[in-house]
N, C-alpha and C positions, 0 to 999 in steps of 0.2 A: 150400095149393096147392103142388104140386111139379112144375115144368115143366122139362124138359131143353132144350138149346139149339135143338131143332128147332122151337121155338115151339108141337110137337104140344101257420070262425068259432070262436073259442076256447072250450074247454070248461072245466069245473072240475077242480081237482086231486083225484084220488081219495084217500081217507084211507089212504094207503100208508105204512106205517112205514118201508119201505126208503128212500123218498125223504128222510125226515128224518134218516136215519143219516149221510148225507154232509155235513150242515151243520156248520159250526164252532159250538162251544158258546158263542157270544157273545150273551148274552141282553139285547140292546138293540133298540129299535124299528127302527132302520135296518137291522140285521141281519136281522130278521124280514121286513121289506119286500123286501129283496133276495132272500131264500131263497124267498119265495112268488110271485115274479114269474112270469107266464106260466102255461100249463096244458098238460097232455098230454091229447090226445083219445083216450079209450079206446072211443069209439063207432064212429068211422069206420075202415075198413081203410086201411093205409099200405103203400106200396111204396118201398123204399130201393134205389136204383140206383147202383152203384159203377162209374164209368167208369175204365178202367185197372186192372181187377180182377186181372190177372196180374202187376202190378208190385209192387215191393218195399213201397211205401207201403200198398197194400191188403192185402198178405199179412202184413206185420209189425205194422200198426197198426189198420187199419180193420176187417177181419174179426174179429180178436181183441177189439177194443173192442165190436163189436156182440154178440159172444158173451157177453162179461162182463155187458153190460147186459141181455141176454136171460136169462142165468143168474140174475141178481139181481132179475129182474122189474121192471126200470126202464123198459122200452120200452112203447109202446102194446100193448094186448092183441092187436090184430089187425094183424100186420106181416109182410111177406115181403121177401126180399132178392134182388136180381138183380145178378150181376156181368156187366160188359160189357167185352170186350177183343177185339183182333184175333187173339189167340193161339188155335191149334187145340187146345182142351182140352174134356174132359168135366167135368161138375160134380164127379165123384169126384176127377179129377186136381187140379182147383182146390182142393178141400177138403184134399187131401193136402198141398198146398203151404203152406197157412196153419194147419193143425191144430196143428203143433208149437209155434207161437207162441201158441196159445190156452191152453196149459198146463192141459189138461183133466185133472181128477183122476179116479181110478178110480170113485169114487162119483158122478161127474157124466156118465159115459159115456152113460147112457140119455137124459139131458137134451140132450146134445150131438147125439145122433141126431135128436131132435125139432127142434133148431135147424137141422140140415142139411136136414131136410125142408121147411123154409121158404125154402131157397135154390135159385136157378136161375142158369144161365149162358148167355149169348148170345155167340156168336162173330160179330163184325161189324166192318166198316170204320167208321172215324170220320168219313169224308167221303162216304159213300154212304147213301142213304135206307133201303135194305133192312133194315139192322140195327135202325134206329129204329122202323120199322114193326113189326118183330118184337117189339120192346120194348113198343110200344103194345098189341099183341095180348095180351101177358101181363097188362098192366094191365087190359085189357078183361075177361079171364077172371076176375081177382080181383074186379072191380066187379060182374060179372054174378052171381058166386057169392054176394056179400054183399048185392046189390041196393041198394047205397049208393055214392055217388061216392067215389073213392079219393083220399087225400092222397099227393102224390108228393115224394120227396126225392131229388135228384140230386147225387151227390158226384163232383166232377171231380178225381180223383187222377191228373192228367195234367200234362205240361209246359205252361206258360202259352201257348206257341206254338200249341197245339191248342185253346185255349179258344174262339176266335171261331168256328171251324167247328162244334165240338160244340154249343155253345150255340145256334147258328143252327138246327141240326137239331132240338134239343130243343124250341125255340120253335115250329117248324113242325109237328112230329109228336107230341110227347109231353106237352104241357101239359094242365092241367085246363080245363074249360069254364066256370069261374066258380062252380061249386057245390062246390068243395073248394079246397085249396091246393097250390101247387107251389113248392118252395124249392130254390135252387141253392147248393151249397157250393163255393167256389173256394179253392184253396190259395194260399199267399203268392205275390204277384206283384211284390213290391218289388225284386227283383233285376234287373228289366228296365231298359233305357234309358228316359229320359223320354218319348221319342216313342212307343215301344211301349206304355208305361204308359198314355199318354193315349188311344191308339187303342183299347186293350182296355177301359179304363174307360168311354170313350164308347159303345163297342159294348154293354157290359153294361147301361149306363143306358138305352140305346135299346131293348134287347130286353125288359128286365124292370123291374118296379116296385122301389122300394127295399126293401120288405118281403119281396121274393122273393130277394134276393141276400145271401148270408152269406159274407163274406170272412174267412178264417181267420187269426188271429194267435194262435199257440199260447201265447205268453207271457200273453195276456189270459185264456186258459182255465185258468190255474194258480191260480185263486182270488185273483188279486192285485186285481181290481176290488172285490169285497166287502171284502178285507183293507184296502185303502187308504181306502175310503169309511168303514168302520166305525172305523178308527183315527183318522181325521181328525175326522169329524163325530159320532161316538158317544162321544168322550172329551173333555170340556171342557179337560183338562189340555193336550193337544196342540193342540186347535183355537185356543186363545188365544195360543199361542206359535209358531204355524206361519207365521212372516213374517220379513221382513228384520231386524226389531228383535232377534229372539232367535236366528236361524239364521245361522251363518257360511258354510257350504257344504253342498252336497248332491253325493254321489258315487254314480253308478249304474254298476255294474261287471258285466261279463260275461266269464267265463273258460271256456275250452274246453280240456281237457287233451289231447284227441286232436288229432293232426295229419292226420287222415284227409281233410281238405279240400284237402290239397296238390295232388293231381292235378287236381281240379276248378278250383282257383285258377289253376293254370298254363294251363288252357284257356279261362279267362275265364268259367267257370260259377259261380264263387263269388266274392262281393264282400263283404268284411266291413263295409264302409260301408253299402252298399245293403241287404244281407240282415239285418244285426244293428243297426247304429247307427240308420239312418233308420226301419226297420220296427219293431223291438222296443224299443230303448232310449228312443226318443222317446215311445213309447206309455207306458212306465213314468214318464217324466218328466212327461207330461201329467197322470197320476194323482196324482203327488206334489204338483204345483203347482195342482191344480184348485180352483176356488171351489165353494162348496156349490151343487149343482144345484137347480132349482126343484122337481123331483121325482126319483124314482129310475127313471123310465121311461127306456128306452135312448136316445132322442133328446135328452132334457134332459141326461143325463150326457155324451153325445158332443158336445153343443153347447158345454158348458164345456171339454171337452178341446180342441176346435178353437180356442176363445178363447186358451187357453194357447199353442198352437202358433203362432197368428198373432202373438202378443206376443213371440215369440223374435226377438232382434236378429240382424243379419247376423253370420255366423261368419267371421272373418278367418283367413287362413293362419297368423298368429302364434298363434292359439288352438288349432291342430291339430298333433298329433304322429303320424306314420305310421312303420311299421317292418315289416321282414320278418325272421323268425327264421332263424338260422343253426345249423350244426352246431358242435361244440366246437372244431374247427380253423379255424372262420371261413368255410368254404365255404357256398354256398347249399344249404339243406336241400331235398331232393326237387325240385331244379331251380327253386326259386321265382324266381330272378333271370332266368329265361327271360321272365318278364313283370315288369319292374321297377315297373310302375304298380299291381301287385296287392298291397296290403298284407296282412299277417297280424296286425297289431296297429294299433289306431287309438284315439286319445284326443282329445276335443274339449271345450273349455270353452264352455258355452252360457249366455247371459244372457237373462233374461225381462224385458221392459220394461214392467212394471206396478207399481202402488203396493205390492203385497204383496212382490214378489221383486226389485225394482230394487237392483242391487248385490250380489246373492247368486249366486256362480258355481255352476252345475250342471256337474259333470265327468262326461262319459260316456266309458267306456273298454271296449274289447273286444279279445280276442286269443285265437288258437289256440295249441296246444302250450304251455299254461301249466302252472303247478304243480298245478292242480285244475280241476274243472268246477264252476262255481257262478254264481249270479246274485244279487246283493244290492244293497240301497240303504242308504247310510250318511248319516244326517243329523247333522251336527256343529253343536252349539249353541255360541254365543259363550262365551268363557271368563269366569269370575267371579273377580275378584281380591280377595283379602283380605290386605293387607300384602304379604308375599313369596310368599304361597301363590296358586296358580292352579288352579282346578278347572274341569273340562269335563264335559259330558254329551253322549253320543252315542247315537243311536237307530239300531239295525241291523235291517233288515227283510230276511229271507232269502226269496227266491222259489224258488230251486232249488239243491241237491236237497232241502233241508230248509225247510219252511214254519215260519219262526220270527219272533218279534219280541223283540229283546233291547235293554234299556236299560242302558247303561254309565254309571256315575256314581261319585262318591267318597263314602265313608262314614268315620266315625271309628272307630278301633280302641279298644275299652275298655281302660282301664288308668290308670296314674298320670300318664303323659304323653299329651298330645293328639297323636295321629298319624292320618294319613289313608291309606286304602287304596282300591284300585279294587274296585268291586263291580258285579254284574250282576243285573238282573231279567229272567227269561226266560219266554216263552210258546212252547212247542213243540207245534205241532199234530200232530206225528207221534210223540208220546210213546208209550212202550212199553205203558202201561196202557190205551191207547185200544182199545175193543172193536171198533169198525168200521174198515174200511180207508178211506182217503181216495180221492177220485175222481181218476182220470187225466185229463189235459187233453182227450183225445179223447172220453172219456165225458162230461164236462161239455159239450163242444161239441155232441154229438148230443142230449143232453137239452135244451140251449138251443134248438136248431133245431126239435125236435119241439114245444117249448113256444111257439115264435115269439118268443123273447127274444133280442135283439141287443145286450144290454148288454156282453157279452164279445167282440163282434165289431167290425170296423173299417168305418167309413162312408167313402164316396168322398171327401168333403171332407177327412177326416183324412189319407188317402193323398196327396192333392194338397198339403197343407200339408208333409208329410214330404218329398216329392220336391224341393220348392223349396230345401231346405237341402243337398241332395246334389249337385245339378247347377249 
């Protein structure tokens, strides 16, 4: 179905070799359970609606992601895409805006044309009903053509201030009638003030069921959920020593080399504490400190994450360091001191008050304009003393840009005299001899939503726990 702007229950996983290519080669039972969760429905037609289709997020991320999934045959067989925005564009103009980010090869041109024929565009207002009625007409055309109820996926690539109005319109005009599913993807909302967060969270909970709301946390879509669960509970070596008796400290570090956030920070649109510390780093902390869940279903995993967050003790000002970066001559860089309360670096010591972690400091740090862009977890084990010699073991888990697990230890150098040297054991998921490419976070996100899996997404009570440590 190709329509211009004029408006003129879970299934089984198909035996698709492509789906298996993206899985990490960890052959343990817990890994297989995670990989096989959920299912993609190839029987029903699907309509994916991108609100904010003319914005940078849609052009640079969402449409290119949908193209790659379509190219690799990882989407449901029957799927159509609808862009929705207030901008006066044709479908051709919209396509020209995102095609360069799709990186279409010469041999893929014909396939890209087939992808574009599945796309439509609606110019409409976000606070008026006419555009949403037009959207529902498109869904009705798809449904009539297939003679089967349509599954609907709505992606809100919009500022959080527009979520209430848009979701209210979706609820009134565009939802299914109970014979298929409707799912709403909302982008990160943790940068809002507490009052705005509560209002928005309550609104979404009133409008939709929990299994209809998919809150995006892009860190959780970077394979870290299966990585941590497999590492912890699929390896007896770490599971037995993952406690206060063996671990001295845990450092969770986020570094951003770019200073592109300067202008937004000055205007109050970027907050490293709300956007990074409370939203992303606390999520990683909950995965590091998690107890073994009753099962690998999304709610059981998230129940254990919430228990960790609730066990975090009060964070005092003595445990927090804040800073703003400066130029070499000491003046404020890009006018940051216009807002003296807007840090560009933050570090906090977090303590978990339970039997496993009592007394172990979790050090969370995040900063912009750093020496590199990276996200990593460093688990430092307690030293072992043998006479005058002290040996240490450190486990490093790389989340970005490289998915790695590195175990740093001491080994003996062969020779006449007993000498010790540092050594490393490495697992690199992005090694050069790997035949298949790894999934991008947005690709994993869409696959999870199509399958109905929420294990990599954030639940409302997780957000509530994170907010209470910020305000």
